[in-house]
N, C-alpha and C positions, 0 to 999 in steps of 0.2 A: 327493540332498537335496531332501526333499519342498516343493511350491512353496503355498502357502497364502493364503488373505485372512482375516480379521480383521474383520467387523462388529459394529459393538453396537448396540445397539438395536433389535437384530435380530428380535423376536416381532410386530414390527407397524411399519406406517406405509411411511416410506422405508426404513428399513430391511429390513425385511421382504421388497421388492422390488429392491434392492440383492443380497440373498441370490441372488432366483429369478434375476436377468440375469448372474451372475456366472456363476452353474450354468451357464446356456446359451452364453454368448460367449467364456469363457474356459477355459483347458485346467490346471486347479486340481486339485490333489490333495485338499485338504480347506479347505473355509469353516468359520472358528469363527464360535460364532454366539453372541455375547455377552450378556445381559439376565436380567431379572429372572422372567418370568412362559417357565419351562419347558416349560410343555403347550401354549403356543403354538408356539414351536420346535417342538417336535416335529414339529408338525403341519404346519408350513414344511418341515420337515426331511426331509417324508415322501412331497414333492410335489418334489425335486430329482431331474432328469435322469441327470447325470451326476458330480457331485461329491459327496464323502463329508463330511457336517455331523459337526461335534464343537458338542456343545452347551455352553454353561459358563453356569452360572447365576450370576448378579453384579448385585448392587447398587450401581452406581456412585459412588452419593453416600457409599460408605463404603472408604478407601483399600484395608482388609485384602482386600477381594473384591475389588480390580483387580489386587492384587498374585496373584491365580489365574493369570490370562492372561500376566502376565508371568514366573510361576514355571512356569510348563507351556513356556513359549519356553524356557527356561533348560533345561529336561532333555528336550526333542526338536529334532533337527533338521532346519530347517524355515527357509525363506525366506521373506518375506512379500511378497509380490507387491501386495496391496492391505491396506491400513488405513484400515478407512470407518467416520468415528466420527459416527454416525448419531442415536444418544442422544440426547435432550432434550426439555425440556418448556416451558410456557409456563402462565400465568394471568391472564386478562383481568382486570383493576379498576387503579384508583388506587393510590398508593404508600399512602396511610394507608388505604385499604381493606382490601386482601390483608396475611394474618398474616405475623409475622417469618419464621414458620417455611416459610411456602410461598416466599418470597422467597428465602431462604437456601439453600435446596432447587434453586431453578433456579440458582443462582450458582452452587453447588457441583458440579452436574449436567453446565449447560452450560458451565463453564467450568473448575471446579478438576479432575474426572474426564477432560473431552477433552484438558486437559494433559499431566496425569498418564501416560494413554493412549499418547500421542504420545511421550514421553520416553521411558516403559517401552520399546517396540516400538520404535521409531526403530534401536536394534542390529541389528536383524534384519534389516532395511531392506538395498537394494542397487541396483547400476546397473540403473535401469526400472521399480523399483518406485514406487507410487502413493500419495499420502495424499492421502483426501477428506473434508474436512470440512465435515460440512453447520452452514453458516449460515444466512441467512434475509434475504429484499427487507427485513424490520425495522432490520436492521444499517444500513441507509442511512443515516437520518435518526432522532433522538430521537421517542418515540411516547408521549404522554400516554396512559394506560391499559392499556397496555402496557410501562409503563416501565422495567422491571430488565430482562425479555426481552430486549427490544432492546437494552439496554446489555450483556447478557450475547453478543447476536449479534454485535453491532462489536469486542467484544473476537474473537471466533472470526475476522471477514474479518479483522482487522491482525493478527493471531497467523498467521493463514495465510499472509496476502501476504507478510509477514515470511520466515517458516520456508522457502516457494519460494525466495526470492533466497539463502537460507543453503545452502541443500539443492542446488542448482544445479550447483555444483563436481562432485557426486556423482552428479547424474543420477535425484535421484528428484523426481521431481514434485509438487507441495501444489497443491491445488486445493479453493478456497472453493466451496461451491454455495447460492447467495443465491433460493430459490426465494420465490414469493410464496403465497396463500393454498392449500393441497394437498388435495385431496379424501381424506383420513384421519381417524381419529381423535383427532387432534389438539384438535380443538376441542371435542372431548368432555370432554376433562380441563380446558381452558383454560378456557372459560366455565362460568358459572353454569347457564346453561340447557342446555348441550352446545351451543349452535349458536355461527356466525361472527358477526362483527359484521355487519351489513345491505354497508357495501362492499364488505367481504372477502369475501362470498361470491360477486358478481359476478363476481369473478376468479379462481375457483375453478379449478386445471386436475387432470389427472390425475399420481397418483404414476410411473406404469410410466413415461411420456413427460419427465419430469421428470430419473428415476434415467438411463435411455435417453442423456438431452443430455449429461448431469453424466459418466457413461461414456466416451463421446467425446471431451467436451473434455479429459478428463482425459490420454485417450491424444494428443491433440494439446498436450498441455503448458502448455495455459492454465492461469493464475491463477484462474479466477472461472468461474461456470457461471450464468448467468439467465437462465430460460426464461418466457417468452412477450414480446410488445411490452410491454404495459402498465409489465412490470416494469422492463425494460428504460429507459422511458419514467420510471418512478419514479426509479433509478439516476440519470439523467442529468440529470433536472428538481432531484434532491438536490444534485447539483454546482451548477447554475448559481443556483438559488433560492436565497436566505438563508432558512436554516432557522425563521428567527424570523416569516416572512412565512408560508411552508408552515403554521406550526404555529397562526399566526394566523387562517386562512381553511381549513385542512380540519378537517372534524368526525370528532375521533377515536373519541367511545363517545358 
């Protein structure tokens, strides 16, 4: 039975770095790359050193497209060693400023698609398999001006931690990855001017480092991976200081 990894959002950002590092660090037969932009996936796949890439063009806001992956799993004898749900996006702006379509799309991709893919792939995971769900440090507390995005990532964080407990008896690890601002194209999509908010730019980190830590934390069976001192401080502060005080004194936008 061949050993595979499935990576959503594999055409860019953290997803593309997961593909590259899985290729170098693990003995996998195939990496199934799931994303909308096939040309970008082809470029990444062409540079893999050891592992065969299988490209699955998929719009994760569409349940029929999500079924492409589960249908392929049904046809092939494969053991999923890694399921990495990296697909997701955010839009910066107050709730009343953003369109309903933009905000529903965030819910569709960040919550619905992640949940559906996890459910459909779960039967193909076994002892030693790992699930990595990309959440965000935005999950630690509400963020005015980033309202719906932060709420969707809070769902991912809580869903992942509970799932980790549920799957412990099967020896399947579940990790919630909670990075702060990362140097990817995320903010080109998230903000109207293609730039992060000023305070977020000060804490920007490299995607390669975030992914390396996440993979190491997953192998250590941790439930959560938080990169950088400042994001760890944010996590601790959000548990100690009442959210009302943080929201009152922090300039979000």
